[in-house]
C-alpha positions as CSV (number, residue, x, y, z in Angstrom):
1,M,-0.4,0.2,0.2
2,A,2.9,2.4,0.8
3,Y,4.4,2.0,-2.5
4,A,1.2,3.4,-4.1
5,N,0.1,5.9,-1.3
6,S,3.1,6.6,0.3
7,A,1.7,10.1,1.7
8,Q,-1.4,9.0,3.5
9,I,0.9,6.0,5.0
10,G,3.0,8.3,6.5
11,K,0.6,10.0,8.6
12,Y,0.1,6.4,10.5
13,L,4.6,5.4,10.4
14,D,4.3,5.4,13.6
15,N,1.4,3.4,14.5
16,F,2.6,0.3,12.9
17,I,6.5,1.0,11.5
18,K,7.9,-1.2,14.3
19,Y,5.6,-4.2,13.7
20,F,6.9,-4.0,10.1
21,C,10.1,-3.9,10.8
22,L,10.2,-7.0,13.4
23,S,8.5,-9.1,10.7
24,I,10.1,-8.1,7.3
25,R,14.0,-7.9,8.5
26,F,14.4,-12.2,8.3
27,T,12.2,-12.6,4.5
28,E,14.4,-13.5,1.7
29,D,14.8,-10.7,-0.6
30,S,12.2,-10.9,-3.2
31,T,10.8,-8.3,-5.6
32,E,7.5,-7.6,-2.7
33,K,10.3,-7.3,0.2
34,Q,12.0,-4.7,-2.2
35,E,8.6,-3.3,-3.1
36,A,7.6,-2.8,0.3
37,F,10.7,-1.3,1.8
38,T,10.8,1.2,-1.3
39,G,7.8,2.4,-0.3
40,L,7.9,2.3,3.2
41,C,11.5,4.6,2.7
42,K,8.4,6.9,0.8
43,S,5.9,7.3,3.2
44,I,8.7,7.8,5.7
45,I,9.7,11.2,3.8
46,T,6.4,12.2,3.5
47,N,6.7,11.9,7.5
48,P,10.2,11.6,9.2
49,N,9.1,12.2,12.8
50,G,7.1,9.0,12.8
51,L,10.1,6.7,12.7
52,I,11.6,8.5,15.2
53,N,10.1,6.0,18.1
54,H,11.3,3.3,16.3
55,F,15.0,4.3,14.6
56,P,16.3,1.0,15.5
57,Y,13.7,-1.0,14.9
58,F,13.9,0.0,11.2
59,C,17.4,0.1,11.0
60,D,18.0,-3.3,11.7
61,A,15.7,-4.5,9.3
62,I,17.4,-2.6,6.7
63,C,20.9,-4.2,8.0
64,Q,19.6,-7.5,7.9
65,Y,18.7,-7.1,4.0
66,E,21.5,-8.6,2.5
67,N,20.6,-7.6,-1.3
68,P,19.4,-4.6,-2.0
69,T,18.9,-3.0,-5.3
70,P,21.0,0.2,-5.8
71,E,18.5,1.8,-5.9
72,L,17.1,1.0,-2.9
73,N,20.0,0.7,-1.1
74,N,21.0,4.4,-2.1
75,L,17.1,4.9,-0.6
76,F,18.8,3.7,2.9
77,N,21.8,5.4,2.6
78,D,19.9,8.7,2.2
79,L,17.5,8.1,4.8
80,I,20.0,6.9,7.4
81,Y,22.1,10.4,6.5
82,S,19.0,12.8,6.1
83,Y,18.3,11.7,9.6
84,K,21.4,12.5,10.8
85,T,21.9,15.6,9.7
86,N,18.3,16.6,9.8
87,F,18.0,15.0,13.8
88,Q,21.8,16.2,14.7
89,D,20.7,17.5,18.3
90,R,19.3,14.1,18.9
91,W,21.4,12.2,17.1
92,I,23.2,10.6,19.4
93,E,20.8,10.4,22.0
94,L,18.6,8.1,18.3
95,I,21.8,5.7,18.2
96,K,22.7,5.4,21.7
97,K,20.2,3.1,22.3
98,F,21.6,0.3,19.5
99,P,22.5,-2.8,21.5
100,E,25.8,-3.9,20.7
101,N,25.5,-5.8,17.3
102,L,23.4,-3.6,15.9
103,Q,26.4,-0.8,16.4
104,K,29.0,-3.2,14.2
105,R,26.2,-3.5,11.6
106,M,25.3,0.5,10.9
107,N,29.5,0.8,11.3
108,I,29.8,-1.7,8.5
109,R,26.8,-1.1,6.0
110,F,26.6,3.0,6.7
111,N,30.0,4.2,8.0
112,I,28.3,5.1,11.5
113,E,30.7,5.6,14.4
114,F,29.4,5.9,17.6
């Protein structure tokens, strides 16, 4: 749904994103997974604040995605660096809550220092 209607879905991110991320993180790579993540990312762009409370779950889910398309991987990178830039005052607070294994994966995947 978010792929086709990201602005409407973006309004409700805070209500479902944690559960979306928990359920998709170990799903096999497929066209459906790619479209689901693309729609989710577009929804996040329309409502970045909807992700704040669940940011570690999103980061975990995208780090578990081993072979995203180059376009989707660029979207992931853009979102991570957008949060780092736009939420500077809260960035350290956000990432310090990450479990150690997620901190390591974020460092490897996105060159994020903790």
